[in-house]
C-alpha positions as YAML, in Angstrom:
chain: A
units: angstrom
residues:
- id: 1
  name: MET
  ca: [221.66, 55.36, -109.05]
- id: 2
  name: ASN
  ca: [222.80, 51.86, -108.14]
- id: 3
  name: THR
  ca: [220.55, 48.92, -107.29]
- id: 4
  name: LYS
  ca: [221.09, 49.20, -103.51]
- id: 5
  name: SER
  ca: [220.07, 52.88, -103.53]
- id: 6
  name: ILE
  ca: [216.92, 52.13, -105.49]
- id: 7
  name: ARG
  ca: [215.97, 49.26, -103.13]
- id: 8
  name: PHE
  ca: [216.58, 51.47, -100.10]
- id: 9
  name: LEU
  ca: [214.48, 54.28, -101.59]
- id: 10
  name: LEU
  ca: [211.63, 51.84, -102.35]
- id: 11
  name: PHE
  ca: [211.84, 50.46, -98.82]
- id: 12
  name: ILE
  ca: [211.56, 53.98, -97.33]
- id: 13
  name: LEU
  ca: [208.58, 54.80, -99.58]
- id: 14
  name: LEU
  ca: [206.80, 51.58, -98.54]
- id: 15
  name: VAL
  ca: [207.39, 52.32, -94.85]
- id: 16
  name: LEU
  ca: [206.08, 55.87, -95.24]
- id: 17
  name: ALA
  ca: [203.02, 54.68, -97.17]
- id: 18
  name: GLY
  ca: [202.25, 52.03, -94.53]
- id: 19
  name: ASN
  ca: [202.55, 54.56, -91.72]
- id: 20
  name: ALA
  ca: [200.28, 57.00, -93.53]
- id: 21
  name: VAL
  ca: [197.45, 54.44, -93.58]
- id: 22
  name: ALA
  ca: [197.87, 53.15, -90.03]
- id: 23
  name: SER
  ca: [198.04, 56.38, -88.11]
- id: 24
  name: GLU
  ca: [197.30, 56.40, -84.41]
- id: 25
  name: PRO
  ca: [194.17, 58.34, -83.43]
- id: 26
  name: ASP
  ca: [194.90, 61.42, -81.32]
- id: 27
  name: GLY
  ca: [191.32, 61.59, -80.08]
- id: 28
  name: PHE
  ca: [187.79, 61.24, -81.41]
- id: 29
  name: ARG
  ca: [185.60, 63.75, -83.24]
- id: 30
  name: GLY
  ca: [187.76, 66.72, -82.31]
- id: 31
  name: LEU
  ca: [188.29, 65.70, -78.68]
- id: 32
  name: LYS
  ca: [191.94, 65.02, -77.82]
- id: 33
  name: TRP
  ca: [192.97, 62.24, -75.43]
- id: 34
  name: GLY
  ca: [193.23, 63.55, -71.88]
- id: 35
  name: SER
  ca: [191.15, 66.64, -72.69]
- id: 36
  name: PRO
  ca: [188.56, 67.96, -70.19]
- id: 37
  name: ILE
  ca: [184.83, 67.26, -70.37]
- id: 38
  name: PRO
  ca: [182.94, 69.56, -72.76]
- id: 39
  name: SER
  ca: [180.30, 71.60, -70.94]
- id: 40
  name: HIS
  ca: [177.44, 70.35, -73.16]
- id: 41
  name: PHE
  ca: [178.09, 66.64, -72.43]
- id: 42
  name: ILE
  ca: [175.54, 64.85, -70.23]
- id: 43
  name: LYS
  ca: [176.73, 62.57, -67.42]
- id: 44
  name: ILE
  ca: [175.06, 59.16, -67.68]
- id: 45
  name: ILE
  ca: [177.08, 57.03, -65.24]
- id: 46
  name: PRO
  ca: [178.64, 58.82, -62.29]
- id: 47
  name: ALA
  ca: [181.38, 57.19, -60.23]
- id: 48
  name: GLN
  ca: [184.33, 58.32, -58.17]
- id: 49
  name: ASN
  ca: [186.88, 59.86, -60.59]
- id: 50
  name: ASN
  ca: [185.37, 57.74, -63.36]
- id: 51
  name: HIS
  ca: [182.32, 59.08, -65.25]
- id: 52
  name: TRP
  ca: [180.60, 58.18, -68.52]
- id: 53
  name: TYR
  ca: [179.04, 60.88, -70.71]
- id: 54
  name: ARG
  ca: [177.04, 61.35, -73.90]
- id: 55
  name: ASN
  ca: [177.18, 64.18, -76.36]
- id: 56
  name: PRO
  ca: [173.55, 65.26, -76.92]
- id: 57
  name: ASN
  ca: [174.53, 66.44, -80.43]
- id: 58
  name: GLU
  ca: [176.26, 63.19, -81.40]
- id: 59
  name: LYS
  ca: [176.22, 62.15, -85.05]
- id: 60
  name: MET
  ca: [175.08, 58.54, -85.19]
- id: 61
  name: TYR
  ca: [177.33, 57.45, -88.02]
- id: 62
  name: ILE
  ca: [181.01, 56.92, -88.71]
- id: 63
  name: ASN
  ca: [181.99, 57.65, -92.31]
- id: 64
  name: GLY
  ca: [178.47, 56.78, -93.47]
- id: 65
  name: VAL
  ca: [178.08, 53.65, -91.31]
- id: 66
  name: ILE
  ca: [175.06, 54.04, -89.02]
- id: 67
  name: ILE
  ca: [175.73, 53.43, -85.31]
- id: 68
  name: LYS
  ca: [173.45, 53.23, -82.23]
- id: 69
  name: ASP
  ca: [175.36, 55.09, -79.52]
- id: 70
  name: VAL
  ca: [178.62, 56.76, -78.51]
- id: 71
  name: THR
  ca: [179.72, 57.18, -74.89]
- id: 72
  name: TYR
  ca: [182.78, 58.88, -73.51]
- id: 73
  name: GLN
  ca: [184.60, 57.80, -70.36]
- id: 74
  name: TYR
  ca: [186.40, 60.47, -68.36]
- id: 75
  name: TYR
  ca: [188.82, 59.59, -65.62]
- id: 76
  name: LYS
  ca: [189.65, 62.49, -63.29]
- id: 77
  name: ASN
  ca: [187.93, 64.75, -65.85]
- id: 78
  name: ARG
  ca: [190.23, 63.64, -68.70]
- id: 79
  name: LEU
  ca: [189.13, 61.71, -71.80]
- id: 80
  name: LEU
  ca: [190.11, 58.04, -71.39]
- id: 81
  name: THR
  ca: [187.81, 55.88, -73.54]
- id: 82
  name: ILE
  ca: [185.36, 56.10, -76.41]
- id: 83
  name: ALA
  ca: [182.73, 53.35, -76.69]
- id: 84
  name: VAL
  ca: [180.73, 53.04, -79.91]
- id: 85
  name: GLU
  ca: [177.76, 50.72, -80.15]
- id: 86
  name: GLY
  ca: [176.86, 49.64, -83.66]
- id: 87
  name: TYR
  ca: [174.59, 47.20, -85.43]
- id: 88
  name: PRO
  ca: [175.76, 43.57, -85.71]
- id: 89
  name: ASP
  ca: [174.21, 43.17, -89.16]
- id: 90
  name: ASP
  ca: [176.13, 45.98, -90.89]
- id: 91
  name: LYS
  ca: [177.81, 43.37, -93.14]
- id: 92
  name: GLY
  ca: [181.32, 44.33, -92.02]
- id: 93
  name: LYS
  ca: [180.99, 48.02, -92.91]
- id: 94
  name: LEU
  ca: [182.21, 49.36, -89.55]
- id: 95
  name: LEU
  ca: [185.16, 46.94, -89.54]
- id: 96
  name: ALA
  ca: [186.04, 48.08, -93.06]
- id: 97
  name: GLU
  ca: [185.94, 51.74, -91.99]
- id: 98
  name: ILE
  ca: [188.15, 51.03, -88.98]
- id: 99
  name: GLY
  ca: [190.57, 49.23, -91.29]
- id: 100
  name: LYS
  ca: [190.62, 52.15, -93.75]
- id: 101
  name: GLN
  ca: [191.41, 54.57, -90.97]
- id: 102
  name: TYR
  ca: [193.84, 52.53, -88.84]
- id: 103
  name: GLY
  ca: [195.19, 49.84, -91.15]
- id: 104
  name: LYS
  ca: [195.10, 46.07, -90.73]
- id: 105
  name: TYR
  ca: [194.36, 44.89, -87.21]
- id: 106
  name: SER
  ca: [197.26, 43.77, -85.00]
- id: 107
  name: GLU
  ca: [195.48, 40.60, -83.92]
- id: 108
  name: LYS
  ca: [192.22, 38.71, -84.37]
- id: 109
  name: TYR
  ca: [191.00, 35.97, -82.06]
- id: 110
  name: ASN
  ca: [187.81, 34.26, -80.98]
- id: 111
  name: ASP
  ca: [186.49, 34.81, -77.45]
- id: 112
  name: ASP
  ca: [183.41, 32.82, -76.41]
- id: 113
  name: ASP
  ca: [182.29, 32.43, -80.04]
- id: 114
  name: GLU
  ca: [182.84, 36.15, -80.70]
- id: 115
  name: ASP
  ca: [185.41, 37.52, -83.12]
- id: 116
  name: VAL
  ca: [187.62, 40.18, -81.57]
- id: 117
  name: TYR
  ca: [189.89, 42.53, -83.54]
- id: 118
  name: ASN
  ca: [192.61, 44.59, -81.85]
- id: 119
  name: TRP
  ca: [194.80, 47.43, -83.10]
- id: 120
  name: TYR
  ca: [197.74, 48.40, -80.90]
- id: 121
  name: PHE
  ca: [199.45, 51.77, -81.16]
- id: 122
  name: PRO
  ca: [202.04, 53.37, -78.86]
- id: 123
  name: THR
  ca: [199.41, 55.32, -76.90]
- id: 124
  name: VAL
  ca: [196.03, 53.90, -78.04]
- id: 125
  name: ASN
  ca: [194.34, 50.49, -78.06]
- id: 126
  name: ILE
  ca: [191.37, 49.83, -80.35]
- id: 127
  name: THR
  ca: [189.11, 46.79, -79.88]
- id: 128
  name: TYR
  ca: [186.25, 45.88, -82.18]
- id: 129
  name: ARG
  ca: [183.71, 43.10, -81.65]
- id: 130
  name: PRO
  ca: [181.34, 42.76, -84.63]
- id: 131
  name: LYS
  ca: [178.77, 40.71, -82.69]
- id: 132
  name: THR
  ca: [178.69, 40.76, -78.92]
- id: 133
  name: LYS
  ca: [176.07, 40.84, -76.19]
- id: 134
  name: LEU
  ca: [175.72, 41.80, -72.57]
- id: 135
  name: ARG
  ca: [175.64, 39.08, -69.97]
- id: 136
  name: ASN
  ca: [172.21, 37.51, -69.49]
- id: 137
  name: SER
  ca: [170.94, 39.16, -72.67]
- id: 138
  name: ALA
  ca: [170.16, 37.92, -76.14]
- id: 139
  name: LYS
  ca: [170.52, 41.40, -77.65]
- id: 140
  name: LEU
  ca: [173.41, 41.49, -80.12]
- id: 141
  name: PHE
  ca: [175.35, 44.64, -81.03]
- id: 142
  name: SER
  ca: [178.76, 45.57, -82.36]
- id: 143
  name: GLU
  ca: [181.23, 47.34, -80.09]
- id: 144
  name: LEU
  ca: [184.18, 49.60, -80.83]
- id: 145
  name: ILE
  ca: [186.33, 50.64, -77.87]
- id: 146
  name: ILE
  ca: [189.19, 53.14, -78.20]
- id: 147
  name: THR
  ca: [191.30, 53.69, -75.08]
- id: 148
  name: TYR
  ca: [194.13, 56.10, -74.28]
- id: 149
  name: ARG
  ca: [196.83, 53.89, -72.74]
- id: 150
  name: PRO
  ca: [198.81, 56.43, -70.65]
- id: 151
  name: LEU
  ca: [195.66, 57.43, -68.75]
- id: 152
  name: LEU
  ca: [194.50, 53.79, -68.61]
- id: 153
  name: LYS
  ca: [197.62, 52.86, -66.63]
- id: 154
  name: GLU
  ca: [196.78, 55.54, -64.06]
- id: 155
  name: HIS
  ca: [193.14, 54.39, -64.02]
- id: 156
  name: GLN
  ca: [194.15, 50.74, -63.43]
- id: 157
  name: LYS
  ca: [196.18, 51.72, -60.38]
- id: 158
  name: GLU
  ca: [193.08, 53.29, -58.80]
- id: 159
  name: PHE
  ca: [190.60, 50.70, -60.13]
- id: 160
  name: PRO
  ca: [192.53, 47.42, -60.46]
- id: 161
  name: SER
  ca: [189.35, 45.38, -61.01]
- id: 162
  name: GLY
  ca: [188.42, 47.33, -64.15]
- id: 163
  name: PHE
  ca: [186.02, 50.06, -65.23]
...
């Protein structure tokens, strides 16, 4: 084998290894993007074509990292968004787990003194804020948002001002 062939083979192996780590999520906890609402889910925020649900049997951890809450947004009865609320003092554990599963973030920036991490995939966006708070509140929490982009585009046409 000549030097060019070996370099090419190494390049292909590195690309395959990188893609194996940073695989795009096809859903969350067995639910596929765009799938219908499971019958045991409980509606917590009703709105026209845009409802938020909880799973009453939800496991409050992600790969051993304890979390506070998980909510599921359904647009026209199809899974659009997963929102995970975590603890801001987890010492970076949830961020590390996200990194293990989806690879290095695509971008990191600071928004109003909050770090924001984003992962961009062809059909999914992931946003993680390690320490955030609601408006007019001092309560801090971490927030992980995973959104299915094809359905988000449809949602934005109907609700241009947001969720």
